[in-house]
C-alpha positions as CSV (number, residue, x, y, z in Angstrom):
1,M,12.8,11.1,15.6
2,N,11.0,14.4,14.3
3,L,9.8,14.5,10.7
4,D,8.5,17.3,8.7
5,P,4.8,16.4,8.5
6,R,5.0,17.3,4.7
7,K,7.2,14.5,4.0
8,F,4.3,12.1,4.8
9,S,2.2,14.0,2.2
10,Q,5.2,14.0,-0.4
11,E,5.8,10.2,0.0
12,A,2.1,9.4,-0.3
13,Y,1.4,11.7,-3.1
14,T,4.3,10.4,-5.2
15,A,3.5,6.8,-4.5
16,L,-0.2,7.2,-5.4
17,T,0.8,9.0,-8.7
18,D,3.2,6.0,-9.5
19,L,0.6,3.5,-8.5
20,K,-1.9,5.3,-10.7
21,D,0.4,5.0,-13.7
22,E,1.0,1.2,-12.8
23,L,-2.6,0.5,-12.7
24,E,-3.1,2.2,-16.1
25,I,-0.5,-0.1,-17.7
26,F,-2.0,-3.0,-15.9
27,N,-5.5,-2.1,-17.3
28,L,-4.1,-1.4,-20.7
29,E,-2.6,-4.9,-20.9
30,R,-6.3,-6.4,-20.2
31,D,-8.3,-4.8,-22.9
32,N,-8.0,-1.1,-22.2
33,L,-10.0,-1.2,-19.0
34,R,-8.9,2.2,-18.0
35,D,-9.6,3.6,-14.5
36,K,-11.3,0.2,-13.7
37,H,-9.1,-0.5,-10.6
38,H,-8.4,3.2,-9.7
39,K,-11.5,3.5,-7.6
40,K,-11.3,0.1,-6.2
41,A,-7.6,0.8,-5.3
42,S,-8.8,4.1,-3.7
43,G,-11.1,2.4,-1.4
44,L,-8.7,-0.4,-0.5
45,I,-6.2,2.4,0.4
46,Q,-8.7,4.2,2.5
47,G,-9.0,1.0,4.6
48,L,-5.2,0.4,5.0
49,T,-5.1,2.3,8.3
50,A,-7.6,0.1,9.9
51,Y,-6.2,-3.2,8.2
52,I,-2.8,-2.4,9.7
53,S,-4.1,-1.3,13.1
54,T,-6.0,-4.7,13.3
55,W,-4.0,-7.3,11.6
56,G,-0.4,-5.7,11.2
57,L,2.2,-5.3,8.6
58,H,3.1,-9.0,8.4
59,R,-0.5,-10.0,7.5
60,L,-0.4,-7.1,4.7
61,S,2.7,-8.7,3.3
62,G,1.3,-12.1,3.5
63,D,-1.9,-10.9,1.7
64,M,0.3,-8.9,-1.0
65,R,1.9,-12.1,-2.0
66,K,-1.4,-14.1,-2.1
67,F,-3.1,-11.5,-4.3
68,E,-0.3,-11.2,-6.5
69,A,-0.2,-14.9,-7.0
70,G,-3.8,-15.0,-7.6
71,T,-5.6,-15.2,-11.0
72,A,-8.7,-13.3,-10.6
73,E,-8.5,-10.0,-12.3
74,D,-10.4,-8.3,-9.5
75,T,-7.7,-9.3,-6.9
76,I,-4.5,-8.6,-8.6
77,Y,-4.6,-4.9,-8.3
78,K,-4.8,-5.5,-4.4
79,G,-1.3,-7.1,-4.5
80,K,0.0,-4.0,-6.6
81,V,-1.4,-1.5,-3.9
82,Y,-0.1,-3.6,-0.9
83,R,3.4,-4.0,-2.7
84,K,3.7,-0.3,-3.5
85,F,2.8,0.6,0.0
86,L,5.3,-1.8,1.5
87,V,8.1,-0.8,-0.8
88,K,7.5,2.9,0.0
89,L,7.3,2.1,3.7
90,Q,10.5,0.2,3.6
91,T,12.2,3.1,1.6
92,F,10.7,5.7,3.8
93,S,11.5,4.1,7.0
94,G,15.0,2.6,6.2
95,A,13.9,-0.4,8.0
96,D,15.7,-3.9,7.5
97,F,12.7,-6.2,6.2
98,D,12.4,-7.8,2.8
99,V,9.2,-6.7,1.4
100,N,8.9,-10.2,-0.5
101,Q,9.3,-12.1,2.6
102,E,6.7,-11.7,5.5
103,G,8.8,-13.6,7.8
104,T,11.3,-10.7,7.9
105,L,8.5,-8.6,9.6
106,I,7.5,-11.5,11.8
107,H,11.1,-11.9,13.0
108,L,11.8,-8.3,13.7
109,P,12.5,-7.4,17.3
110,L,9.2,-6.3,18.9
111,R,10.3,-2.6,19.5
112,N,11.4,-2.2,15.8
113,Y,8.2,-3.9,14.7
114,T,5.9,-1.8,16.8
115,A,7.7,1.5,15.8
116,L,7.3,0.2,12.1
117,N,3.8,-0.5,12.6
118,R,3.1,2.9,13.9
119,L,5.0,4.5,11.2
120,A,3.0,2.6,8.7
121,I,-0.3,3.4,10.2
122,Q,0.6,7.4,9.8
123,L,1.8,6.8,6.3
124,A,-1.6,4.9,5.6
125,K,-3.5,7.9,6.8
126,E,-1.7,10.1,4.6
127,W,-2.3,7.7,1.7
128,S,-6.0,7.7,2.5
129,F,-6.0,11.4,2.3
130,W,-4.5,11.6,-0.9
131,A,-6.3,8.6,-2.6
132,P,-9.4,10.3,-3.7
133,A,-7.5,13.2,-5.2
134,V,-5.1,11.1,-7.1
135,L,-7.1,7.9,-8.0
136,G,-10.8,9.1,-7.7
137,E,-13.6,8.5,-5.1
138,A,-13.6,5.0,-3.7
139,E,-15.7,2.2,-5.2
140,E,-16.7,-0.9,-3.5
141,V,-13.7,-3.3,-3.0
């Protein structure tokens, strides 16, 4: 499958600007902590390629659910970042998995999972490139 390399940039840039808006709403709901999570999210995104390469998409999905269910304000944004990435990956790839169920990733045929994981790594690289421009320079996660 040949893709226009700009398509990765378009997908990443659009997703990150959407994420920035979502994080701003999240921050406004918590005493107007504007930009508090942008820089942390940027750092988290810059580590996505290594995370996916090491642990795989099924673990990213599991961590997403864990962080979203958490109560610590400093980790809920991680669930939002992971969810946005997985939703965009699912839409971009057209792969048959449910973002809310890591089991659907675990039970994909190996060839499909491997191809999806490789596509995710490429998309994560593009997210990593655009993260500082959209969300700001990374801050310690």
